[in-house]
All heavy atoms as a GROMACS GRO file, in nm:
protein
  604
    1MET      N    1   2.835   5.059   2.255
    1MET     CA    2   2.775   4.990   2.144
    1MET      C    3   2.695   5.090   2.061
    1MET      O    4   2.615   5.164   2.113
    1MET     CB    5   2.685   4.877   2.195
    1MET     CG    6   2.609   4.808   2.085
    1MET     SD    7   2.511   4.667   2.138
    1MET     CE    8   2.390   4.742   2.241
    2THR      N    9   2.720   5.085   1.931
    2THR     CA   10   2.649   5.173   1.840
    2THR      C   11   2.551   5.091   1.758
    2THR      O   12   2.588   4.988   1.703
    2THR     CB   13   2.749   5.243   1.745
    2THR    OG1   14   2.839   5.321   1.821
    2THR    CG2   15   2.678   5.330   1.645
    3GLN      N   16   2.426   5.136   1.754
    3GLN     CA   17   2.327   5.074   1.668
    3GLN      C   18   2.296   5.170   1.555
    3GLN      O   19   2.275   5.288   1.578
    3GLN     CB   20   2.200   5.038   1.746
    3GLN     CG   21   2.220   4.925   1.842
    3GLN     CD   22   2.087   4.873   1.896
    3GLN    OE1   23   1.979   4.919   1.860
    3GLN    NE2   24   2.096   4.774   1.983
    4ILE      N   25   2.294   5.116   1.434
    4ILE     CA   26   2.273   5.199   1.317
    4ILE      C   27   2.185   5.124   1.218
    4ILE      O   28   2.192   5.001   1.209
    4ILE     CB   29   2.409   5.238   1.256
    4ILE    CG1   30   2.394   5.342   1.148
    4ILE    CG2   31   2.484   5.118   1.208
    4ILE    CD1   32   2.527   5.406   1.109
    5THR      N   33   2.101   5.198   1.146
    5THR     CA   34   2.014   5.132   1.048
    5THR      C   35   2.094   5.087   0.928
    5THR      O   36   2.204   5.136   0.903
    5THR     CB   37   1.902   5.226   1.000
    5THR    OG1   38   1.962   5.334   0.928
    5THR    CG2   39   1.819   5.278   1.117
    6LEU      N   40   2.037   4.995   0.853
    6LEU     CA   41   2.103   4.943   0.734
    6LEU      C   42   2.128   5.054   0.633
    6LEU      O   43   2.236   5.060   0.572
    6LEU     CB   44   2.018   4.832   0.672
    6LEU     CG   45   2.072   4.763   0.550
    6LEU    CD1   46   2.208   4.702   0.577
    6LEU    CD2   47   1.975   4.656   0.502
    7ALA      N   48   2.034   5.145   0.616
    7ALA     CA   49   2.051   5.257   0.522
    7ALA      C   50   2.167   5.346   0.564
    7ALA      O   51   2.250   5.384   0.482
    7ALA     CB   52   1.921   5.336   0.513
    8GLU      N   53   2.176   5.377   0.695
    8GLU     CA   54   2.286   5.460   0.745
    8GLU      C   55   2.419   5.386   0.732
    8GLU      O   56   2.521   5.446   0.699
    8GLU     CB   57   2.262   5.498   0.890
    8GLU     CG   58   2.144   5.591   0.911
    8GLU     CD   59   2.111   5.608   1.058
    8GLU    OE1   60   2.117   5.510   1.134
    8GLU    OE2   61   2.079   5.722   1.096
    9ALA      N   62   2.417   5.255   0.757
    9ALA     CA   63   2.540   5.177   0.748
    9ALA      C   64   2.595   5.176   0.606
    9ALA      O   65   2.716   5.186   0.587
    9ALA     CB   66   2.514   5.036   0.797
   10SER      N   67   2.506   5.165   0.508
   10SER     CA   68   2.554   5.161   0.370
   10SER      C   69   2.616   5.295   0.328
   10SER      O   70   2.706   5.297   0.245
   10SER     CB   71   2.441   5.122   0.275
   10SER     OG   72   2.341   5.222   0.275
   11GLN      N   73   2.572   5.404   0.386
   11GLN     CA   74   2.627   5.535   0.354
   11GLN      C   75   2.756   5.562   0.429
   11GLN      O   76   2.838   5.643   0.385
   11GLN     CB   77   2.526   5.645   0.387
   11GLN     CG   78   2.401   5.640   0.302
   11GLN     CD   79   2.296   5.740   0.349
   11GLN    OE1   80   2.313   5.808   0.449
   11GLN    NE2   81   2.185   5.746   0.276
   12ASN      N   82   2.778   5.498   0.543
   12ASN     CA   83   2.894   5.527   0.629
   12ASN      C   84   2.980   5.404   0.655
   12ASN      O   85   3.042   5.393   0.760
   12ASN     CB   86   2.845   5.582   0.763
   12ASN     CG   87   2.763   5.707   0.746
   12ASN    OD1   88   2.807   5.803   0.686
   12ASN    ND2   89   2.639   5.706   0.795
   13LEU      N   90   2.984   5.312   0.560
   13LEU     CA   91   3.052   5.185   0.584
   13LEU      C   92   3.200   5.203   0.620
   13LEU      O   93   3.250   5.140   0.714
   13LEU     CB   94   3.040   5.095   0.461
   13LEU     CG   95   3.096   4.955   0.476
   13LEU    CD1   96   3.031   4.881   0.592
   13LEU    CD2   97   3.081   4.877   0.347
   14SER      N   98   3.270   5.289   0.552
   14SER     CA   99   3.412   5.310   0.580
   14SER      C  100   3.435   5.356   0.724
   14SER      O  101   3.523   5.305   0.793
   14SER     CB  102   3.469   5.412   0.481
   14SER     OG  103   3.606   5.430   0.505
   15GLU      N  104   3.355   5.453   0.769
   15GLU     CA  105   3.369   5.502   0.906
   15GLU      C  106   3.332   5.395   1.009
   15GLU      O  107   3.396   5.385   1.114
   15GLU     CB  108   3.281   5.627   0.928
   15GLU     CG  109   3.326   5.749   0.850
   15GLU     CD  110   3.272   5.752   0.707
   15GLU    OE1  111   3.187   5.667   0.671
   15GLU    OE2  112   3.317   5.841   0.632
   16LEU      N  113   3.231   5.316   0.977
   16LEU     CA  114   3.191   5.208   1.069
   16LEU      C  115   3.298   5.101   1.080
   16LEU      O  116   3.323   5.048   1.189
   16LEU     CB  117   3.059   5.146   1.023
   16LEU     CG  118   2.937   5.240   1.030
   16LEU    CD1  119   2.817   5.175   0.963
   16LEU    CD2  120   2.907   5.277   1.174
   17ILE      N  121   3.362   5.070   0.968
   17ILE     CA  122   3.472   4.973   0.972
   17ILE      C  123   3.586   5.025   1.057
   17ILE      O  124   3.642   4.952   1.139
   17ILE     CB  125   3.519   4.939   0.828
   17ILE    CG1  126   3.410   4.857   0.758
   17ILE    CG2  127   3.651   4.864   0.832
   17ILE    CD1  128   3.438   4.831   0.612
   18ASP      N  129   3.620   5.152   1.042
   18ASP     CA  130   3.726   5.212   1.124
   18ASP      C  131   3.689   5.206   1.272
   18ASP      O  132   3.773   5.175   1.357
   18ASP     CB  133   3.752   5.357   1.083
   18ASP     CG  134   3.823   5.367   0.948
   18ASP    OD1  135   3.886   5.266   0.907
   18ASP    OD2  136   3.814   5.474   0.886
   19ALA      N  137   3.563   5.234   1.304
   19ALA     CA  138   3.519   5.230   1.443
   19ALA      C  139   3.528   5.087   1.498
   19ALA      O  140   3.572   5.067   1.612
   19ALA     CB  141   3.375   5.284   1.454
   20ALA      N  142   3.488   4.988   1.418
   20ALA     CA  143   3.496   4.848   1.462
   20ALA      C  144   3.642   4.808   1.484
   20ALA      O  145   3.674   4.738   1.580
   20ALA     CB  146   3.429   4.757   1.360
   21LEU      N  147   3.731   4.853   1.396
   21LEU     CA  148   3.874   4.822   1.411
   21LEU      C  149   3.931   4.887   1.537
   21LEU      O  150   4.027   4.836   1.594
   21LEU     CB  151   3.952   4.867   1.288
   21LEU     CG  152   3.926   4.785   1.161
   21LEU    CD1  153   3.996   4.850   1.041
   21LEU    CD2  154   3.971   4.642   1.179
   22ASP      N  155   3.872   4.997   1.580
   22ASP     CA  156   3.917   5.064   1.703
   22ASP      C  157   3.854   5.002   1.827
   22ASP      O  158   3.874   5.050   1.938
   22ASP     CB  159   3.883   5.213   1.697
   22ASP     CG  160   3.972   5.288   1.602
   22ASP    OD1  161   4.083   5.239   1.571
   22ASP    OD2  162   3.931   5.397   1.555
   23GLY      N  163   3.774   4.895   1.809
   23GLY     CA  164   3.718   4.824   1.924
   23GLY      C  165   3.573   4.855   1.955
   23GLY      O  166   3.517   4.799   2.049
   24GLU      N  167   3.512   4.941   1.879
   24GLU     CA  168   3.372   4.975   1.905
   24GLU      C  169   3.281   4.864   1.848
   24GLU      O  170   3.307   4.811   1.740
   24GLU     CB  171   3.336   5.108   1.839
   24GLU     CG  172   3.200   5.159   1.876
   24GLU     CD  173   3.173   5.300   1.822
   24GLU    OE1  174   3.270   5.371   1.789
   24GLU    OE2  175   3.054   5.334   1.812
   25GLU      N  176   3.178   4.830   1.921
   25GLU     CA  177   3.082   4.730   1.874
   25GLU      C  178   2.976   4.800   1.791
   25GLU      O  179   2.908   4.892   1.839
   25GLU     CB  180   3.018   4.658   1.993
   25GLU     CG  181   2.930   4.542   1.951
   25GLU     CD  182   2.878   4.465   2.070
   25GLU    OE1  183   2.773   4.504   2.124
   25GLU    OE2  184   2.945   4.368   2.110
   26ILE      N  185   2.963   4.759   1.666
   26ILE     CA  186   2.868   4.820   1.574
   26ILE      C  187   2.760   4.718   1.542
   26ILE      O  188   2.788   4.609   1.492
   26ILE     CB  189   2.936   4.863   1.442
   26ILE    CG1  190   3.061   4.947   1.467
   26ILE    CG2  191   2.837   4.933   1.351
   26ILE    CD1  192   3.035   5.081   1.529
   27ILE      N  193   2.634   4.751   1.571
   27ILE     CA  194   2.520   4.666   1.541
   27ILE      C  195   2.438   4.733   1.432
   27ILE      O  196   2.398   4.848   1.445
   27ILE     CB  197   2.431   4.643   1.665
   27ILE    CG1  198   2.512   4.588   1.782
   27ILE    CG2  199   2.311   4.555   1.632
   27ILE    CD1  200   2.562   4.448   1.764
   28ILE      N  201   2.412   4.659   1.326
   28ILE     CA  202   2.330   4.710   1.216
   28ILE      C  203   2.190   4.651   1.234
   28ILE      O  204   2.174   4.531   1.252
   28ILE     CB  205   2.389   4.673   1.079
   28ILE    CG1  206   2.528   4.736   1.065
   28ILE    CG2  207   2.297   4.721   0.967
   28ILE    CD1  208   2.603   4.694   0.941
   29ILE      N  209   2.091   4.741   1.230
   29ILE     CA  210   1.953   4.696   1.251
   29ILE      C  211   1.872   4.709   1.122
   29ILE      O  212   1.898   4.798   1.040
   29ILE     CB  213   1.885   4.774   1.367
   29ILE    CG1  214   1.887   4.925   1.340
   29ILE    CG2  215   1.952   4.743   1.498
   29ILE    CD1  216   1.810   5.005   1.442
   30LYS      N  217   1.776   4.620   1.108
   30LYS     CA  218   1.684   4.625   0.994
   30LYS      C  219   1.546   4.595   1.049
   30LYS      O  220   1.528   4.497   1.122
   30LYS     CB  221   1.726   4.521   0.890
   30LYS     CG  222   1.638   4.519   0.768
   30LYS     CD  223   1.688   4.415   0.668
   30LYS     CE  224   1.599   4.415   0.546
   30LYS     NZ  225   1.642   4.314   0.449
   31ASP      N  226   1.450   4.677   1.016
   31ASP     CA  227   1.314   4.663   1.067
   31ASP      C  228   1.314   4.661   1.220
   31ASP      O  229   1.246   4.580   1.283
   31ASP     CB  230   1.246   4.538   1.010
   31ASP     CG  231   1.232   4.542   0.858
   31ASP    OD1  232   1.216   4.653   0.803
   31ASP    OD2  233   1.242   4.434   0.797
   32ASN      N  234   1.395   4.746   1.280
   32ASN     CA  235   1.408   4.761   1.425
   32ASN      C  236   1.458   4.635   1.497
   32ASN      O  237   1.434   4.617   1.616
   32ASN     CB  238   1.276   4.808   1.487
   32ASN     CG  239   1.240   4.947   1.444
   32ASN    OD1  240   1.328   5.033   1.432
   32ASN    ND2  241   1.114   4.972   1.418
   33LYS      N  242   1.526   4.546   1.423
   33LYS     CA  243   1.583   4.426   1.483
   33LYS      C  244   1.732   4.417   1.448
   33LYS      O  245   1.770   4.444   1.334
   33LYS     CB  246   1.513   4.300   1.430
   33LYS     CG  247   1.367   4.292   1.468
   33LYS     CD  248   1.304   4.168   1.411
   33LYS     CE  249   1.154   4.167   1.445
   33LYS     NZ  250   1.086   4.054   1.385
   34PRO      N  251   1.815   4.383   1.544
   34PRO     CA  252   1.959   4.369   1.514
   34PRO      C  253   1.980   4.250   1.421
   34PRO      O  254   1.926   4.141   1.444
   34PRO     CB  255   2.023   4.345   1.650
   34PRO     CG  256   1.913   4.306   1.742
   34PRO     CD  257   1.786   4.358   1.685
   35VAL      N  258   2.057   4.274   1.314
   35VAL     CA  259   2.080   4.166   1.217
   35VAL      C  260   2.227   4.136   1.193
   35VAL      O  261   2.262   4.025   1.155
   35VAL     CB  262   2.010   4.196   1.081
   35VAL    CG1  263   1.858   4.189   1.096
   35VAL    CG2  264   2.052   4.329   1.025
   36VAL      N  265   2.315   4.236   1.214
   36VAL     CA  266   2.457   4.217   1.185
   36VAL      C  267   2.539   4.290   1.291
   36VAL      O  268   2.503   4.400   1.333
   36VAL     CB  269   2.493   4.272   1.045
   36VAL    CG1  270   2.643   4.266   1.021
   36VAL    CG2  271   2.420   4.198   0.938
   37LYS      N  272   2.649   4.225   1.332
   37LYS     CA  273   2.745   4.292   1.420
   37LYS      C  274   2.878   4.302   1.346
   37LYS      O  275   2.928   4.201   1.297
   37LYS     CB  276   2.762   4.214   1.550
   37LYS     CG  277   2.862   4.281   1.643
   37LYS     CD  278   2.890   4.217   1.777
   37LYS     CE  279   2.833   4.086   1.809
   37LYS     NZ  280   2.875   4.038   1.942
   38LEU      N  281   2.933   4.421   1.338
   38LEU     CA  282   3.063   4.440   1.277
   38LEU      C  283   3.172   4.415   1.380
   38LEU      O  284   3.174   4.478   1.486
   38LEU     CB  285   3.080   4.582   1.221
   38LEU     CG  286   3.000   4.620   1.098
   38LEU    CD1  287   3.030   4.764   1.059
   38LEU    CD2  288   3.032   4.528   0.982
   39THR      N  289   3.260   4.321   1.349
   39THR     CA  290   3.374   4.295   1.437
   39THR      C  291   3.497   4.275   1.349
   39THR      O  292   3.488   4.223   1.237
   39THR     CB  293   3.352   4.167   1.522
   39THR    OG1  294   3.331   4.058   1.435
   39THR    CG2  295   3.237   4.182   1.616
   40PRO      N  296   3.613   4.314   1.398
   40PRO     CA  297   3.734   4.295   1.318
   40PRO      C  298   3.772   4.147   1.309
   40PRO      O  299   3.743   4.069   1.401
   40PRO     CB  300   3.840   4.374   1.394
   40PRO     CG  301   3.786   4.396   1.530
   40PRO     CD  302   3.638   4.384   1.522
   41VAL      N  303   3.832   4.112   1.199
   41VAL     CA  304   3.883   3.976   1.182
   41VAL      C  305   4.022   3.973   1.241
   41VAL      O  306   4.110   4.051   1.203
   41VAL     CB  307   3.889   3.938   1.032
   41VAL    CG1  308   3.950   3.801   1.013
   41VAL    CG2  309   3.751   3.945   0.971
   42LEU      N  310   4.042   3.883   1.336
   42LEU     CA  311   4.172   3.873   1.401
   42LEU      C  312   4.270   3.801   1.308
   42LEU      O  313   4.230   3.714   1.232
   42LEU     CB  314   4.159   3.797   1.533
   42LEU     CG  315   4.065   3.861   1.634
   42LEU    CD1  316   4.053   3.772   1.757
   42LEU    CD2  317   4.114   3.998   1.674
   43PRO      N  318   4.396   3.836   1.317
   43PRO     CA  319   4.494   3.766   1.233
   43PRO      C  320   4.493   3.616   1.263
   43PRO      O  321   4.489   3.576   1.379
   43PRO     CB  322   4.627   3.827   1.274
   43PRO     CG  323   4.596   3.948   1.352
   43PRO     CD  324   4.455   3.936   1.401
   44VAL      N  325   4.498   3.536   1.159
   44VAL     CA  326   4.496   3.392   1.176
   44VAL      C  327   4.633   3.340   1.216
   44VAL      O  328   4.646   3.255   1.301
   44VAL     CB  329   4.448   3.324   1.045
   44VAL    CG1  330   4.457   3.173   1.057
   44VAL    CG2  331   4.307   3.368   1.013
   45LYS      N  332   4.737   3.395   1.154
   45LYS     CA  333   4.873   3.348   1.182
   45LYS      C  334   4.928   3.417   1.306
   45LYS      O  335   4.917   3.537   1.322
   45LYS     CB  336   4.964   3.376   1.064
   45LYS     CG  337   4.930   3.295   0.941
   45LYS     CD  338   5.031   3.319   0.832
   45LYS     CE  339   4.998   3.234   0.710
   45LYS     NZ  340   5.097   3.252   0.605
   46ARG      N  341   4.986   3.336   1.393
   46ARG     CA  342   5.054   3.389   1.511
   46ARG      C  343   5.198   3.343   1.506
   46ARG      O  344   5.226   3.231   1.465
   46ARG     CB  345   4.990   3.335   1.638
   46ARG     CG  346   4.859   3.398   1.672
   46ARG     CD  347   4.804   3.350   1.804
   46ARG     NE  348   4.906   3.339   1.907
   46ARG     CZ  349   4.899   3.259   2.011
   46ARG    NH1  350   4.794   3.184   2.028
   46ARG    NH2  351   4.995   3.255   2.100
   47HIS      N  352   5.286   3.427   1.550
   47HIS     CA  353   5.426   3.390   1.557
   47HIS      C  354   5.446   3.304   1.681
   47HIS      O  355   5.430   3.352   1.793
   47HIS     CB  356   5.515   3.513   1.562
   47HIS     CG  357   5.659   3.481   1.581
   47HIS    ND1  358   5.732   3.415   1.485
   47HIS    CD2  359   5.742   3.503   1.684
   47HIS    CE1  360   5.855   3.398   1.530
   47HIS    NE2  361   5.864   3.451   1.651
   48LEU      N  362   5.477   3.178   1.660
   48LEU     CA  363   5.501   3.088   1.771
   48LEU      C  364   5.651   3.066   1.782
   48LEU      O  365   5.708   2.985   1.710
   48LEU     CB  366   5.429   2.955   1.750
   48LEU     CG  367   5.277   2.964   1.739
   48LEU    CD1  368   5.217   2.827   1.713
   48LEU    CD2  369   5.218   3.024   1.865
   49GLY      N  370   5.712   3.141   1.866
   49GLY     CA  371   5.856   3.132   1.884
   49GLY      C  372   5.894   3.047   2.002
   49GLY      O  373   5.809   2.995   2.076
   50PHE      N  374   6.024   3.032   2.021
   50PHE     CA  375   6.076   2.955   2.132
   50PHE      C  376   6.023   3.012   2.264
   50PHE      O  377   6.030   3.131   2.290
   50PHE     CB  378   6.229   2.960   2.131
   50PHE     CG  379   6.294   2.882   2.240
   50PHE    CD1  380   6.298   2.745   2.235
   50PHE    CD2  381   6.347   2.947   2.350
   50PHE    CE1  382   6.356   2.672   2.336
   50PHE    CE2  383   6.406   2.875   2.453
   50PHE     CZ  384   6.411   2.737   2.446
   51GLY      N  385   5.966   2.926   2.344
   51GLY     CA  386   5.914   2.967   2.474
   51GLY      C  387   5.772   3.023   2.471
   51GLY      O  388   5.723   3.070   2.573
   52SER      N  389   5.704   3.016   2.357
   52SER     CA  390   5.571   3.075   2.347
   52SER      C  391   5.466   2.999   2.430
   52SER      O  392   5.360   3.052   2.458
   52SER     CB  393   5.526   3.083   2.201
   52SER     OG  394   5.518   2.955   2.143
   53ALA      N  395   5.495   2.875   2.468
   53ALA     CA  396   5.400   2.797   2.550
   53ALA      C  397   5.439   2.795   2.696
   53ALA      O  398   5.382   2.719   2.775
   53ALA     CB  399   5.390   2.655   2.496
   54LYS      N  400   5.534   2.880   2.735
   54LYS     CA  401   5.580   2.881   2.874
   54LYS      C  402   5.461   2.912   2.966
   54LYS      O  403   5.386   3.007   2.946
   54LYS     CB  404   5.688   2.987   2.892
   54LYS     CG  405   5.748   2.987   3.030
   54LYS     CD  406   5.862   3.085   3.039
   54LYS     CE  407   5.925   3.078   3.176
   54LYS     NZ  408   6.040   3.168   3.187
   55GLY      N  409   5.446   2.827   3.067
   55GLY     CA  410   5.337   2.844   3.162
   55GLY      C  411   5.206   2.779   3.118
   55GLY      O  412   5.113   2.768   3.194
   56ILE      N  413   5.200   2.736   2.992
   56ILE     CA  414   5.079   2.673   2.940
   56ILE      C  415   5.094   2.521   2.940
   56ILE      O  416   5.006   2.448   2.980
   56ILE     CB  417   5.048   2.722   2.797
   56ILE    CG1  418   5.023   2.872   2.798
   56ILE    CG2  419   4.929   2.647   2.739
   56ILE    CD1  420   5.009   2.932   2.659
   57VAL      N  421   5.210   2.475   2.895
   57VAL     CA  422   5.238   2.331   2.885
   57VAL      C  423   5.324   2.290   3.003
   57VAL      O  424   5.424   2.355   3.033
   57VAL     CB  425   5.311   2.298   2.753
   57VAL    CG1  426   5.348   2.152   2.746
   57VAL    CG2  427   5.226   2.339   2.635
   58THR      N  428   5.284   2.184   3.069
   58THR     CA  429   5.365   2.131   3.179
   58THR      C  430   5.394   1.985   3.153
   58THR      O  431   5.316   1.914   3.089
   58THR     CB  432   5.291   2.144   3.314
   58THR    OG1  433   5.167   2.073   3.305
   58THR    CG2  434   5.264   2.290   3.350
   59ILE      N  435   5.510   1.941   3.200
   59ILE     CA  436   5.552   1.802   3.186
   59ILE      C  437   5.569   1.745   3.325
   59ILE      O  438   5.638   1.804   3.408
   59ILE     CB  439   5.683   1.792   3.105
   59ILE    CG1  440   5.661   1.847   2.964
   59ILE    CG2  441   5.732   1.649   3.099
   59ILE    CD1  442   5.785   1.853   2.879
   60SER      N  443   5.509   1.631   3.348
   60SER     CA  444   5.517   1.571   3.481
   60SER      C  445   5.660   1.523   3.510
   60SER      O  446   5.738   1.496   3.418
   60SER     CB  447   5.418   1.455   3.495
   60SER     OG  448   5.453   1.351   3.407
   61ASP      N  449   5.692   1.512   3.638
   61ASP     CA  450   5.826   1.470   3.678
   61ASP      C  451   5.861   1.330   3.630
   61ASP      O  452   5.977   1.298   3.606
   61ASP     CB  453   5.841   1.477   3.831
   61ASP     CG  454   5.833   1.620   3.882
   61ASP    OD1  455   5.866   1.712   3.804
   61ASP    OD2  456   5.794   1.638   3.998
   62ASP      N  457   5.761   1.243   3.617
   62ASP     CA  458   5.787   1.106   3.574
   62ASP      C  459   5.760   1.085   3.424
   62ASP      O  460   5.736   0.974   3.379
   62ASP     CB  461   5.704   1.008   3.656
   62ASP     CG  462   5.555   1.027   3.635
   62ASP    OD1  463   5.514   1.130   3.576
   62ASP    OD2  464   5.479   0.940   3.678
   63PHE      N  465   5.773   1.191   3.346
   63PHE     CA  466   5.746   1.186   3.203
   63PHE      C  467   5.820   1.074   3.132
   63PHE      O  468   5.764   1.003   3.049
   63PHE     CB  469   5.782   1.321   3.139
   63PHE     CG  470   5.780   1.319   2.989
   63PHE    CD1  471   5.661   1.320   2.920
   63PHE    CD2  472   5.898   1.315   2.917
   63PHE    CE1  473   5.659   1.318   2.782
   63PHE    CE2  474   5.897   1.312   2.778
   63PHE     CZ  475   5.777   1.314   2.712
   64ASP      N  476   5.947   1.054   3.163
   64ASP     CA  477   6.026   0.956   3.091
   64ASP      C  478   6.038   0.820   3.163
   64ASP      O  479   6.117   0.735   3.124
   64ASP     CB  480   6.165   1.010   3.060
   64ASP     CG  481   6.237   1.058   3.183
   64ASP    OD1  482   6.176   1.063   3.291
   64ASP    OD2  483   6.356   1.093   3.171
   65GLU      N  484   5.957   0.798   3.265
   65GLU     CA  485   5.957   0.670   3.335
   65GLU      C  486   5.880   0.567   3.254
   65GLU      O  487   5.786   0.601   3.184
   65GLU     CB  488   5.891   0.685   3.474
   65GLU     CG  489   5.968   0.773   3.569
   65GLU     CD  490   6.103   0.715   3.606
   65GLU    OE1  491   6.111   0.592   3.626
   65GLU    OE2  492   6.199   0.792   3.613
   66PRO      N  493   5.919   0.441   3.261
   66PRO     CA  494   5.845   0.336   3.188
   66PRO      C  495   5.701   0.328   3.237
   66PRO      O  496   5.673   0.346   3.355
   66PRO     CB  497   5.921   0.209   3.223
   66PRO     CG  498   6.054   0.253   3.273
   66PRO     CD  499   6.035   0.389   3.332
   67LEU      N  500   5.612   0.298   3.144
   67LEU     CA  501   5.470   0.286   3.177
   67LEU      C  502   5.438   0.146   3.226
   67LEU      O  503   5.487   0.047   3.170
   67LEU     CB  504   5.385   0.317   3.054
   67LEU     CG  505   5.396   0.458   2.998
   67LEU    CD1  506   5.320   0.469   2.867
   67LEU    CD2  507   5.344   0.559   3.098
   68GLU      N  508   5.357   0.135   3.331
   68GLU     CA  509   5.319   0.006   3.385
   68GLU      C  510   5.246  -0.079   3.282
   68GLU      O  511   5.260  -0.201   3.278
   68GLU     CB  512   5.233   0.023   3.510
   68GLU     CG  513   5.312   0.060   3.634
   68GLU     CD  514   5.415  -0.045   3.671
   68GLU    OE1  515   5.382  -0.165   3.672
   68GLU    OE2  516   5.530  -0.006   3.697
   69ASP      N  517   5.169  -0.016   3.195
   69ASP     CA  518   5.093  -0.089   3.094
   69ASP      C  519   5.184  -0.165   2.997
   69ASP      O  520   5.140  -0.259   2.931
   69ASP     CB  521   5.003   0.006   3.015
   69ASP     CG  522   4.894   0.067   3.101
   69ASP    OD1  523   4.869   0.014   3.211
   69ASP    OD2  524   4.834   0.167   3.057
   70PHE      N  525   5.309  -0.125   2.986
   70PHE     CA  526   5.400  -0.190   2.894
   70PHE      C  527   5.503  -0.278   2.963
   70PHE      O  528   5.601  -0.320   2.902
   70PHE     CB  529   5.472  -0.081   2.810
   70PHE     CG  530   5.381  -0.012   2.714
   70PHE    CD1  531   5.326   0.112   2.746
   70PHE    CD2  532   5.346  -0.069   2.594
   70PHE    CE1  533   5.242   0.177   2.659
   70PHE    CE2  534   5.261  -0.006   2.506
   70PHE     CZ  535   5.208   0.117   2.538
   71ARG      N  536   5.479  -0.310   3.088
   71ARG     CA  537   5.574  -0.393   3.164
   71ARG      C  538   5.594  -0.529   3.096
   71ARG      O  539   5.706  -0.572   3.077
   71ARG     CB  540   5.526  -0.413   3.308
   71ARG     CG  541   5.618  -0.504   3.388
   71ARG     CD  542   5.560  -0.532   3.526
   71ARG     NE  543   5.555  -0.409   3.602
   71ARG     CZ  544   5.641  -0.378   3.699
   71ARG    NH1  545   5.736  -0.462   3.731
   71ARG    NH2  546   5.630  -0.265   3.762
   72GLU      N  547   5.485  -0.593   3.055
   72GLU     CA  548   5.497  -0.724   2.992
   72GLU      C  549   5.576  -0.714   2.861
   72GLU      O  550   5.660  -0.797   2.832
   72GLU     CB  551   5.357  -0.780   2.964
   72GLU     CG  552   5.357  -0.918   2.904
   72GLU     CD  553   5.217  -0.969   2.881
   72GLU    OE1  554   5.127  -0.941   2.962
   72GLU    OE2  555   5.199  -1.036   2.779
   73TYR      N  556   5.553  -0.612   2.782
   73TYR     CA  557   5.625  -0.593   2.657
   73TYR      C  558   5.773  -0.570   2.682
   73TYR      O  559   5.857  -0.625   2.613
   73TYR     CB  560   5.563  -0.475   2.581
   73TYR     CG  561   5.638  -0.438   2.456
   73TYR    CD1  562   5.626  -0.514   2.342
   73TYR    CD2  563   5.721  -0.326   2.454
   73TYR    CE1  564   5.695  -0.480   2.226
   73TYR    CE2  565   5.789  -0.291   2.340
   73TYR     CZ  566   5.778  -0.369   2.226
   73TYR     OH  567   5.847  -0.335   2.113
   74ARG      N  568   5.806  -0.490   2.782
   74ARG     CA  569   5.947  -0.458   2.812
   74ARG      C  570   6.022  -0.584   2.855
   74ARG      O  571   6.140  -0.598   2.828
   74ARG     CB  572   5.956  -0.355   2.924
   74ARG     CG  573   5.920  -0.216   2.881
   74ARG     CD  574   5.955  -0.115   2.991
   74ARG     NE  575   5.932  -0.166   3.124
   74ARG     CZ  576   5.840  -0.120   3.208
   74ARG    NH1  577   5.763  -0.022   3.173
   74ARG    NH2  578   5.828  -0.171   3.327
   75ASN      N  579   5.956  -0.676   2.923
   75ASN     CA  580   6.021  -0.797   2.972
   75ASN      C  581   6.056  -0.892   2.859
   75ASN      O  582   6.140  -0.980   2.876
   75ASN     CB  583   5.932  -0.867   3.074
   75ASN     CG  584   5.922  -0.787   3.202
   75ASN    OD1  585   6.008  -0.705   3.233
   75ASN    ND2  586   5.814  -0.807   3.275
   76HIS      N  587   5.994  -0.878   2.741
   76HIS     CA  588   6.022  -0.966   2.628
   76HIS      C  589   6.135  -0.914   2.542
   76HIS      O  590   6.179  -0.982   2.450
   76HIS     CB  591   5.898  -0.982   2.540
   76HIS     CG  592   5.788  -1.063   2.604
   76HIS    ND1  593   5.802  -1.129   2.722
   76HIS    CD2  594   5.663  -1.092   2.564
   76HIS    CE1  595   5.692  -1.192   2.755
   76HIS    NE2  596   5.604  -1.171   2.658
   77ILE      N  597   6.185  -0.799   2.568
   77ILE     CA  598   6.291  -0.739   2.486
   77ILE      C  599   6.427  -0.779   2.539
   77ILE      O  600   6.458  -0.788   2.648
   77ILE     CB  601   6.279  -0.587   2.480
   77ILE    CG1  602   6.150  -0.550   2.411
   77ILE    CG2  603   6.396  -0.528   2.405
   77ILE    CD1  604   6.124  -0.403   2.404
   0.00000   0.00000   0.00000
């Protein structure tokens, strides 16, 4: 973690951005107190392709079985 004063940060902003993009945590201090942390913005869009939820989403074995709560409704059809 790098701590840098606001004055130093304004003079070296480009280098600090590069360091943050490389994973370094940059803390900017003002009056000896941390006020800002530089962190990269993660991409918002993700490619969700076929199988991207494998291992995350599970379907129970009785997924397509009739629900007991609808027994009365099913009997009227």
